[in-house]
PyMOL Python script that loads the backbone (N, CA, C, O; Angstrom):
from pymol import cmd

cmd.read_pdbstr("""\
ATOM      1  N   MET A   1       0.957  -1.089   0.223  1.00  0.00           N
ATOM      2  CA  MET A   1       0.022   0.058  -0.122  1.00  0.00           C
ATOM      3  C   MET A   1       0.768   1.337   0.356  1.00  0.00           C
ATOM      4  O   MET A   1       1.259   1.540   1.466  1.00  0.00           O
ATOM      5  N   LYS A   2       0.745   2.085  -0.636  1.00  0.00           N
ATOM      6  CA  LYS A   2       1.428   3.145  -1.410  1.00  0.00           C
ATOM      7  C   LYS A   2       0.668   4.589  -0.896  1.00  0.00           C
ATOM      8  O   LYS A   2      -0.302   5.036  -1.508  1.00  0.00           O
ATOM      9  N   TYR A   3       1.263   5.285   0.361  1.00  0.00           N
ATOM     10  CA  TYR A   3       0.585   6.730   0.627  1.00  0.00           C
ATOM     11  C   TYR A   3       1.267   7.689  -0.186  1.00  0.00           C
ATOM     12  O   TYR A   3       2.466   7.758  -0.453  1.00  0.00           O
ATOM     13  N   PRO A   4      -0.143   8.766  -0.704  1.00  0.00           N
ATOM     14  CA  PRO A   4       0.275   9.802  -1.709  1.00  0.00           C
ATOM     15  C   PRO A   4       1.423  10.986  -0.918  1.00  0.00           C
ATOM     16  O   PRO A   4       1.610  12.015  -1.567  1.00  0.00           O
ATOM     17  N   ILE A   5       1.927  10.898  -0.007  1.00  0.00           N
ATOM     18  CA  ILE A   5       2.449  11.819   0.869  1.00  0.00           C
ATOM     19  C   ILE A   5       2.965  12.707  -0.081  1.00  0.00           C
ATOM     20  O   ILE A   5       3.692  12.267  -0.972  1.00  0.00           O
ATOM     21  N   GLY A   6       2.623  14.187   0.001  1.00  0.00           N
ATOM     22  CA  GLY A   6       3.336  15.229  -0.986  1.00  0.00           C
ATOM     23  C   GLY A   6       2.797  15.369  -2.433  1.00  0.00           C
ATOM     24  O   GLY A   6       3.092  16.146  -3.341  1.00  0.00           O
ATOM     25  N   ILE A   7       1.801  14.231  -2.326  1.00  0.00           N
ATOM     26  CA  ILE A   7       1.305  14.262  -4.162  1.00  0.00           C
ATOM     27  C   ILE A   7       0.051  15.034  -3.844  1.00  0.00           C
ATOM     28  O   ILE A   7      -0.801  14.708  -3.018  1.00  0.00           O
ATOM     29  N   GLN A   8       0.056  16.289  -4.746  1.00  0.00           N
ATOM     30  CA  GLN A   8      -0.863  17.162  -4.655  1.00  0.00           C
ATOM     31  C   GLN A   8      -1.591  17.313  -5.783  1.00  0.00           C
ATOM     32  O   GLN A   8      -2.338  18.291  -5.831  1.00  0.00           O
ATOM     33  N   ASN A   9      -1.532  16.283  -7.063  1.00  0.00           N
ATOM     34  CA  ASN A   9      -2.229  15.854  -7.879  1.00  0.00           C
ATOM     35  C   ASN A   9      -2.857  14.802  -8.098  1.00  0.00           C
ATOM     36  O   ASN A   9      -2.587  13.678  -7.677  1.00  0.00           O
ATOM     37  N   PHE A  10      -3.734  15.132  -8.775  1.00  0.00           N
ATOM     38  CA  PHE A  10      -4.847  13.819  -8.715  1.00  0.00           C
ATOM     39  C   PHE A  10      -4.766  12.834  -9.730  1.00  0.00           C
ATOM     40  O   PHE A  10      -5.222  11.739  -9.401  1.00  0.00           O
ATOM     41  N   GLU A  11      -4.245  12.945 -11.031  1.00  0.00           N
ATOM     42  CA  GLU A  11      -3.640  12.108 -12.123  1.00  0.00           C
ATOM     43  C   GLU A  11      -3.033  11.142 -11.678  1.00  0.00           C
ATOM     44  O   GLU A  11      -3.332   9.949 -11.733  1.00  0.00           O
ATOM     45  N   LYS A  12      -1.564  11.987 -10.914  1.00  0.00           N
ATOM     46  CA  LYS A  12      -0.430  11.579 -10.384  1.00  0.00           C
ATOM     47  C   LYS A  12      -0.775  10.304  -9.373  1.00  0.00           C
ATOM     48  O   LYS A  12      -0.161   9.237  -9.384  1.00  0.00           O
ATOM     49  N   ILE A  13      -2.035  10.685  -8.378  1.00  0.00           N
ATOM     50  CA  ILE A  13      -2.073   9.543  -7.209  1.00  0.00           C
ATOM     51  C   ILE A  13      -2.766   8.311  -7.892  1.00  0.00           C
ATOM     52  O   ILE A  13      -2.607   7.143  -7.536  1.00  0.00           O
ATOM     53  N   ARG A  14      -3.588   8.758  -8.964  1.00  0.00           N
ATOM     54  CA  ARG A  14      -4.697   7.518  -9.758  1.00  0.00           C
ATOM     55  C   ARG A  14      -3.286   6.781 -10.423  1.00  0.00           C
ATOM     56  O   ARG A  14      -3.010   5.667  -9.978  1.00  0.00           O
ATOM     57  N   GLU A  15      -2.579   7.247 -11.252  1.00  0.00           N
ATOM     58  CA  GLU A  15      -1.507   6.599 -12.342  1.00  0.00           C
ATOM     59  C   GLU A  15      -0.762   6.234 -11.411  1.00  0.00           C
ATOM     60  O   GLU A  15      -0.289   5.145 -11.734  1.00  0.00           O
ATOM     61  N   GLY A  16      -0.396   6.547 -10.430  1.00  0.00           N
ATOM     62  CA  GLY A  16       0.730   5.759  -9.536  1.00  0.00           C
ATOM     63  C   GLY A  16       0.332   4.593  -8.372  1.00  0.00           C
ATOM     64  O   GLY A  16       1.049   4.138  -7.481  1.00  0.00           O
ATOM     65  N   GLY A  17      -0.891   4.320  -8.665  1.00  0.00           N
ATOM     66  CA  GLY A  17      -1.493   3.031  -7.876  1.00  0.00           C
ATOM     67  C   GLY A  17      -1.176   3.306  -6.207  1.00  0.00           C
ATOM     68  O   GLY A  17      -0.665   2.456  -5.478  1.00  0.00           O
ATOM     69  N   TYR A  18      -1.669   4.935  -5.682  1.00  0.00           N
ATOM     70  CA  TYR A  18      -1.377   5.108  -4.446  1.00  0.00           C
ATOM     71  C   TYR A  18      -2.774   5.043  -3.763  1.00  0.00           C
ATOM     72  O   TYR A  18      -3.764   5.122  -4.490  1.00  0.00           O
ATOM     73  N   LEU A  19      -2.944   4.887  -2.261  1.00  0.00           N
ATOM     74  CA  LEU A  19      -4.170   4.637  -1.874  1.00  0.00           C
ATOM     75  C   LEU A  19      -4.560   6.052  -1.724  1.00  0.00           C
ATOM     76  O   LEU A  19      -4.010   7.041  -1.238  1.00  0.00           O
ATOM     77  N   TYR A  20      -5.894   5.781  -2.407  1.00  0.00           N
ATOM     78  CA  TYR A  20      -6.628   7.280  -2.400  1.00  0.00           C
ATOM     79  C   TYR A  20      -8.570   7.059  -1.962  1.00  0.00           C
ATOM     80  O   TYR A  20      -9.312   6.335  -2.626  1.00  0.00           O
ATOM     81  N   ILE A  21      -8.998   7.827  -0.802  1.00  0.00           N
ATOM     82  CA  ILE A  21     -10.314   7.907  -0.861  1.00  0.00           C
ATOM     83  C   ILE A  21     -11.332   8.545  -2.047  1.00  0.00           C
ATOM     84  O   ILE A  21     -11.397   9.664  -2.556  1.00  0.00           O
ATOM     85  N   ASP A  22     -11.953   7.534  -2.206  1.00  0.00           N
ATOM     86  CA  ASP A  22     -12.930   8.236  -3.127  1.00  0.00           C
ATOM     87  C   ASP A  22     -13.863   9.278  -3.068  1.00  0.00           C
ATOM     88  O   ASP A  22     -14.970   8.766  -3.233  1.00  0.00           O
ATOM     89  N   LYS A  23     -13.978  10.666  -2.893  1.00  0.00           N
ATOM     90  CA  LYS A  23     -15.069  11.247  -2.307  1.00  0.00           C
ATOM     91  C   LYS A  23     -15.520  11.826  -3.927  1.00  0.00           C
ATOM     92  O   LYS A  23     -15.487  13.054  -3.850  1.00  0.00           O
ATOM     93  N   THR A  24     -15.858  11.475  -5.114  1.00  0.00           N
ATOM     94  CA  THR A  24     -16.377  11.881  -6.447  1.00  0.00           C
ATOM     95  C   THR A  24     -17.372  11.862  -5.989  1.00  0.00           C
ATOM     96  O   THR A  24     -17.859  12.815  -6.597  1.00  0.00           O
ATOM     97  N   ASP A  25     -18.537  11.344  -5.024  1.00  0.00           N
ATOM     98  CA  ASP A  25     -19.903  11.782  -4.947  1.00  0.00           C
ATOM     99  C   ASP A  25     -20.182  13.265  -4.325  1.00  0.00           C
ATOM    100  O   ASP A  25     -21.206  13.936  -4.451  1.00  0.00           O
ATOM    101  N   MET A  26     -18.898  13.613  -3.565  1.00  0.00           N
ATOM    102  CA  MET A  26     -19.356  14.414  -2.962  1.00  0.00           C
ATOM    103  C   MET A  26     -18.904  16.160  -3.774  1.00  0.00           C
ATOM    104  O   MET A  26     -19.240  17.315  -3.509  1.00  0.00           O
ATOM    105  N   ILE A  27     -18.052  15.568  -4.769  1.00  0.00           N
ATOM    106  CA  ILE A  27     -17.803  16.446  -5.648  1.00  0.00           C
ATOM    107  C   ILE A  27     -18.643  16.667  -6.595  1.00  0.00           C
ATOM    108  O   ILE A  27     -18.956  17.681  -7.219  1.00  0.00           O
ATOM    109  N   TYR A  28     -19.057  15.303  -6.635  1.00  0.00           N
ATOM    110  CA  TYR A  28     -20.601  15.687  -7.755  1.00  0.00           C
ATOM    111  C   TYR A  28     -21.596  16.555  -7.300  1.00  0.00           C
ATOM    112  O   TYR A  28     -22.258  17.240  -8.080  1.00  0.00           O
ATOM    113  N   ASP A  29     -21.732  16.572  -6.178  1.00  0.00           N
ATOM    114  CA  ASP A  29     -22.679  17.340  -5.309  1.00  0.00           C
ATOM    115  C   ASP A  29     -22.300  18.697  -5.355  1.00  0.00           C
ATOM    116  O   ASP A  29     -23.147  19.526  -5.688  1.00  0.00           O
ATOM    117  N   LEU A  30     -21.181  19.038  -5.076  1.00  0.00           N
ATOM    118  CA  LEU A  30     -20.463  20.442  -5.207  1.00  0.00           C
ATOM    119  C   LEU A  30     -20.899  21.020  -6.623  1.00  0.00           C
ATOM    120  O   LEU A  30     -21.428  22.128  -6.708  1.00  0.00           O
ATOM    121  N   VAL A  31     -20.642  20.188  -7.771  1.00  0.00           N
ATOM    122  CA  VAL A  31     -20.880  20.849  -9.087  1.00  0.00           C
ATOM    123  C   VAL A  31     -22.507  20.800  -9.374  1.00  0.00           C
ATOM    124  O   VAL A  31     -23.202  21.645  -9.939  1.00  0.00           O
ATOM    125  N   LYS A  32     -22.764  19.926  -8.978  1.00  0.00           N
ATOM    126  CA  LYS A  32     -24.588  19.972  -9.694  1.00  0.00           C
ATOM    127  C   LYS A  32     -25.098  21.029  -9.162  1.00  0.00           C
ATOM    128  O   LYS A  32     -25.730  21.760  -9.926  1.00  0.00           O
ATOM    129  N   ASN A  33     -24.959  21.515  -7.398  1.00  0.00           N
ATOM    130  CA  ASN A  33     -25.725  22.549  -6.744  1.00  0.00           C
ATOM    131  C   ASN A  33     -25.166  23.798  -7.303  1.00  0.00           C
ATOM    132  O   ASN A  33     -25.944  24.715  -7.041  1.00  0.00           O
ATOM    133  N   GLY A  34     -23.989  24.271  -8.060  1.00  0.00           N
ATOM    134  CA  GLY A  34     -23.677  25.483  -8.786  1.00  0.00           C
ATOM    135  C   GLY A  34     -23.626  26.301  -8.212  1.00  0.00           C
ATOM    136  O   GLY A  34     -24.155  27.294  -8.710  1.00  0.00           O
ATOM    137  N   VAL A  35     -22.965  26.481  -6.770  1.00  0.00           N
ATOM    138  CA  VAL A  35     -22.678  27.537  -5.766  1.00  0.00           C
ATOM    139  C   VAL A  35     -21.561  27.659  -5.112  1.00  0.00           C
ATOM    140  O   VAL A  35     -21.059  26.807  -4.378  1.00  0.00           O
ATOM    141  N   TYR A  36     -21.044  28.981  -5.425  1.00  0.00           N
ATOM    142  CA  TYR A  36     -19.917  29.616  -4.920  1.00  0.00           C
ATOM    143  C   TYR A  36     -19.326  28.546  -3.502  1.00  0.00           C
ATOM    144  O   TYR A  36     -20.213  28.467  -2.652  1.00  0.00           O
ATOM    145  N   TYR A  37     -18.295  27.908  -3.200  1.00  0.00           N
ATOM    146  CA  TYR A  37     -17.546  27.700  -1.706  1.00  0.00           C
ATOM    147  C   TYR A  37     -16.667  29.016  -1.302  1.00  0.00           C
ATOM    148  O   TYR A  37     -16.579  30.089  -1.898  1.00  0.00           O
ATOM    149  N   PHE A  38     -16.258  28.728  -0.504  1.00  0.00           N
ATOM    150  CA  PHE A  38     -14.971  29.258   0.118  1.00  0.00           C
ATOM    151  C   PHE A  38     -14.510  28.112   0.823  1.00  0.00           C
ATOM    152  O   PHE A  38     -15.220  27.527   1.641  1.00  0.00           O
ATOM    153  N   LEU A  39     -12.903  27.635   0.432  1.00  0.00           N
ATOM    154  CA  LEU A  39     -12.149  26.381   0.979  1.00  0.00           C
ATOM    155  C   LEU A  39     -11.078  27.496   2.221  1.00  0.00           C
ATOM    156  O   LEU A  39     -10.070  28.198   2.141  1.00  0.00           O
ATOM    157  N   SER A  40     -11.946  27.133   3.154  1.00  0.00           N
ATOM    158  CA  SER A  40     -11.373  27.946   4.433  1.00  0.00           C
ATOM    159  C   SER A  40     -10.640  26.662   5.308  1.00  0.00           C
ATOM    160  O   SER A  40     -11.165  26.401   6.390  1.00  0.00           O
ATOM    161  N   ARG A  41      -9.518  25.895   4.912  1.00  0.00           N
ATOM    162  CA  ARG A  41      -9.134  24.864   5.532  1.00  0.00           C
ATOM    163  C   ARG A  41      -7.719  25.317   5.531  1.00  0.00           C
ATOM    164  O   ARG A  41      -7.234  26.077   4.692  1.00  0.00           O
ATOM    165  N   PRO A  42      -7.022  24.724   6.662  1.00  0.00           N
ATOM    166  CA  PRO A  42      -5.558  24.969   7.157  1.00  0.00           C
ATOM    167  C   PRO A  42      -4.658  24.477   6.095  1.00  0.00           C
ATOM    168  O   PRO A  42      -4.935  23.541   5.345  1.00  0.00           O
ATOM    169  N   ARG A  43      -3.114  25.444   6.064  1.00  0.00           N
ATOM    170  CA  ARG A  43      -2.447  24.856   5.235  1.00  0.00           C
ATOM    171  C   ARG A  43      -1.994  23.647   5.119  1.00  0.00           C
ATOM    172  O   ARG A  43      -2.047  23.193   6.262  1.00  0.00           O
ATOM    173  N   ARG A  44      -1.569  22.832   4.407  1.00  0.00           N
ATOM    174  CA  ARG A  44      -1.186  21.680   4.124  1.00  0.00           C
ATOM    175  C   ARG A  44      -2.627  20.222   4.345  1.00  0.00           C
ATOM    176  O   ARG A  44      -2.431  19.026   4.558  1.00  0.00           O
ATOM    177  N   PHE A  45      -3.816  20.875   4.204  1.00  0.00           N
ATOM    178  CA  PHE A  45      -4.743  19.846   4.455  1.00  0.00           C
ATOM    179  C   PHE A  45      -5.730  19.619   3.214  1.00  0.00           C
ATOM    180  O   PHE A  45      -6.937  19.377   3.202  1.00  0.00           O
ATOM    181  N   GLY A  46      -4.728  19.793   2.084  1.00  0.00           N
ATOM    182  CA  GLY A  46      -5.810  19.064   0.627  1.00  0.00           C
ATOM    183  C   GLY A  46      -6.541  19.998  -0.133  1.00  0.00           C
ATOM    184  O   GLY A  46      -7.388  19.615  -0.940  1.00  0.00           O
ATOM    185  N   LYS A  47      -6.265  21.309   0.070  1.00  0.00           N
ATOM    186  CA  LYS A  47      -7.126  22.266  -1.138  1.00  0.00           C
ATOM    187  C   LYS A  47      -6.717  21.946  -2.107  1.00  0.00           C
ATOM    188  O   LYS A  47      -7.511  21.518  -2.944  1.00  0.00           O
ATOM    189  N   SER A  48      -5.069  22.025  -2.468  1.00  0.00           N
ATOM    190  CA  SER A  48      -4.719  21.591  -3.685  1.00  0.00           C
ATOM    191  C   SER A  48      -5.232  20.436  -4.464  1.00  0.00           C
ATOM    192  O   SER A  48      -5.755  20.405  -5.578  1.00  0.00           O
ATOM    193  N   LEU A  49      -4.984  19.571  -3.685  1.00  0.00           N
ATOM    194  CA  LEU A  49      -5.573  18.231  -4.390  1.00  0.00           C
ATOM    195  C   LEU A  49      -7.176  18.045  -4.834  1.00  0.00           C
ATOM    196  O   LEU A  49      -7.543  17.272  -5.719  1.00  0.00           O
ATOM    197  N   LEU A  50      -8.163  19.009  -3.950  1.00  0.00           N
ATOM    198  CA  LEU A  50      -9.173  19.228  -4.521  1.00  0.00           C
ATOM    199  C   LEU A  50      -9.490  19.552  -5.261  1.00  0.00           C
ATOM    200  O   LEU A  50     -10.473  19.096  -5.844  1.00  0.00           O
ATOM    201  N   ILE A  51      -8.696  20.690  -5.693  1.00  0.00           N
ATOM    202  CA  ILE A  51      -8.903  21.743  -6.875  1.00  0.00           C
ATOM    203  C   ILE A  51      -8.298  20.914  -8.290  1.00  0.00           C
ATOM    204  O   ILE A  51      -8.697  20.904  -9.454  1.00  0.00           O
ATOM    205  N   SER A  52      -7.241  20.289  -7.655  1.00  0.00           N
ATOM    206  CA  SER A  52      -6.718  18.845  -9.168  1.00  0.00           C
ATOM    207  C   SER A  52      -7.952  17.967  -9.348  1.00  0.00           C
ATOM    208  O   SER A  52      -8.484  17.860 -10.453  1.00  0.00           O
ATOM    209  N   THR A  53      -8.360  17.403  -8.376  1.00  0.00           N
ATOM    210  CA  THR A  53      -9.557  16.557  -8.378  1.00  0.00           C
ATOM    211  C   THR A  53     -10.575  17.086  -9.360  1.00  0.00           C
ATOM    212  O   THR A  53     -10.825  16.541 -10.435  1.00  0.00           O
ATOM    213  N   LEU A  54     -11.278  18.453  -8.804  1.00  0.00           N
ATOM    214  CA  LEU A  54     -12.118  18.979  -9.431  1.00  0.00           C
ATOM    215  C   LEU A  54     -11.609  19.244 -11.146  1.00  0.00           C
ATOM    216  O   LEU A  54     -12.352  18.865 -12.051  1.00  0.00           O
ATOM    217  N   GLU A  55     -10.512  19.807 -11.391  1.00  0.00           N
ATOM    218  CA  GLU A  55     -10.059  19.991 -12.489  1.00  0.00           C
ATOM    219  C   GLU A  55      -9.913  18.613 -13.695  1.00  0.00           C
ATOM    220  O   GLU A  55      -9.873  18.810 -14.910  1.00  0.00           O
ATOM    221  N   THR A  56      -9.833  16.955 -12.915  1.00  0.00           N
ATOM    222  CA  THR A  56      -9.798  16.073 -13.650  1.00  0.00           C
ATOM    223  C   THR A  56     -11.211  15.420 -13.848  1.00  0.00           C
ATOM    224  O   THR A  56     -11.508  14.653 -14.763  1.00  0.00           O
ATOM    225  N   TYR A  57     -12.097  15.885 -12.760  1.00  0.00           N
ATOM    226  CA  TYR A  57     -13.328  15.421 -13.121  1.00  0.00           C
ATOM    227  C   TYR A  57     -13.938  16.407 -14.026  1.00  0.00           C
ATOM    228  O   TYR A  57     -15.061  16.207 -14.489  1.00  0.00           O
TER     229      TYR A  57
END
""", "prot")
cmd.dss("prot")
cmd.show_as("cartoon", "prot")
cmd.util.cbc("prot")
cmd.orient("prot")
């Protein structure tokens, strides 16, 4: 089992065979609602990976 420590690109995680918890159903709800969201999360808490996942989705 490989953990994606420090990798902030969704495609690299998928293609590299790293462990990833699939949250695409939540992303679908974000996109479907069409509302603006403010990502107020602390640093090193997955904001870049979320944006990369949205971009790939």
